N, C-alpha and C positions, 0 to 999 in steps of 0.2 A: 577279372574285375570282381570284387566281392562287396556285397551290400549287406550291412547289418541292419535289420528291421526289428524294431521292438514294439511290443503291445503290453498295455497295462492289464493287471487283474481286475476283477470287479471292485466297485467302490460305491460310496453313497447309499448304501442299502440295496443296490441291485445285485441280483444273483448271477449275472452275466455281463461281460464287457466285449462289445462287438471288436474292440481294437485287438485283443489277443486272439479272439475267434477268427478275425479276418487274417491276421498274420499267419496263424496255424495253417490256414487253407491256401497260402500262396505256393505256387510252384517252386520247386528247389532251384530251378534255373529260369531266368527270364532275360529274353533277349542275350543269351550267352552269359549272363551275370550269375555268379553264385550267391544265392540268397540264404543268409544265416538268420534264423529265427530266434528271438529272446523275449521271454516274459519278464517284466519288471514289475516291482511292487508299487501300488499307488501310495508311496510314502516319501515325503520330502527327504532328501539327501540319501537315503538308503536306495532309492531308484538310481540315483547317480553312481553310487558305489558299484552296484551290479553292472550298470553300462560301462563304467570304466574298465572294470575287470575284463569284459567281453571285448571292448575296444582294443585293449593292450594284448589280449590273447589272440585275436583274429586279425588285427591290422586291417580294418576294412578300408575300402576306397570311399565308401559312402555310409552314412549313418541315417536312416530314415526312422524316426520315432512317430507312432501312431496313437491317437487317443480319442476318446468319445467326447462329443460335444452334443449333449441331448437337446434337442430343439433345433438344430441346424438342419436345413433341407438338402444340402448336398455335401460333396467331398471338398474339403477346403484346405489346401496347402497354406501354411502360415508364413507371413512375411518376416516377422520379427518377434524376438523374445526379449523381455526386460528383465533387469537385475533385481527383481523384487518378488518376494513371497507375501501374499495377502490373502489368506485362506477364508473364504466364507464359511466352509464346512470343515470338519477335521478330515485329516487323511486316514489311512487303514490301521495306523497305530496311535490314533488320538492326538496327533500334532495339529496345531492350528496357528501357525506363524502369522504375525500381522506386521506389516511395513517392516520386514526384514530383508536385508540384502542377501541374494543367493551366494555371491562370492564377493567379499568385501574388496578383494583386489581386482576384481573382474571390470569389464567395460559396463557402461550404464546399460547397453543393449547390444545384441548381436542380430544382424540380419542373416536370414537363411543364405546359405551357399548352394542351394539347389535351384534348378531351373523352374521356379514355381509357375511361371506363366505357361511355360511349355507343358507342365504337368497338368494344368487346368484344361488346356486345349486338348490334350490326349484323352482325359477323363471325359470331356464333352463328345469327342469323336467316338467313344465307346458307348455313347448314348445315355450318359448319366450326368446329372447336375452337378456343377462344379465352379467355384469361384475362389479368387485370392481373399484370404483373411487377413486382416491387419491387426488383429488382437488375439493372442493365445490365452488371454485370461491371466490370472494370477495364482492359479492352483498348481497342481504337480505337473500339468501338460506344459505350461510356460516354463516351470521349473527344469523339467528334462530337456525341453528344447535348448534353453539357455546353457544348461550343463553339457549338452552334446556338443555345441558349438565351442564352448570353453575348452572342453576336454580335447576336441580336435585341434584347436589353435595350440594348445600345451604339448600335445603328444603325437598328433598325427596332422601335421600343418597342410599336408597335400590332400587330406580327406575333406569331403564336403558333408554337410549335415543340415537337416531340417525336420520339420514336423508336419503331420497332416492330421486335421480333425475329421472325424466321421459321424454320421447321424446314428441315433438309436436304431436297433433292430425293431421289427414289427412286435415280437415278443415282449418287448420293454415298454411298449405304449398301450398296451391293452387297458391298463388303468390310468392312462394319461390322455384323456380326450383332447384332440385338436393337435397333439404333438406329431411332429413329422418323424418318418422312419424310412429305412431302406433295408431291403433284404441282405442278408449276409452274403449270398452269391453276388450280388451287385457291389457290395462294398468291396469285397475280395477282387472283383474284376476291376473296379475303379482303381484300387491300390496297384494292381498289376499294370494298368495302363500308365499309371504315374511313374512307376518304376522303369518301364519301357522308355519314356520320355527322358528319365534321368540318364539312361545309358545312351540313348541317342544323342543327347546333348552333353556328352561328357567332354567333348573338345570343342564345343560351341558356346557362344553367349546365348543367354536366354532370349525368348521372343520378346520384340518390343511391341507389344499390344496392350490396350487399355486393361487395367486390372484393379484400377482404384475405386474409392467409394467416397460418397458425399458425407457420410456420417458413421 
């Protein structure tokens, strides 16, 4: 089993991004699965081009994209990606699309095809906060989740795909009073737990446990 795991480079004025740092720290094999690590640019469409090239080259069974969600308190597998770019800030090349479809011919939205509730439970069992997220935003994180699911549908229909958001690292919140953070070691450990769940549930339906929200 091959799992392609992607992490973004720093963006939004930050000098680091816990996504790519945590991805770099993953073991090369997790629960017997080969882990392929890929850094992608925080740039609309260019990120998808880099991802597509890697997906075609490696033919992974799973694509797991990882991104920073500054302010979140836990590791949050995403449930759905919507076919809409609406950037509050510019990406790393100055692009700021507003109310633009990611793929004109694509579905309005794609649900993750990963066992997101099993992933949440595995992260919690590792002693870390986690919950299902029902919005990946409308920046490059949602963009790449949508693209990963679209590309899997088009080129690797047997492959599963999804996205996980992670918090800031402590180094990033020194000048952000009140913002939550999580150590890089714990973020990496949480991602490894989520990948173990993906492997363990490769031939099973996801857990049927509460993961919804009231707002």
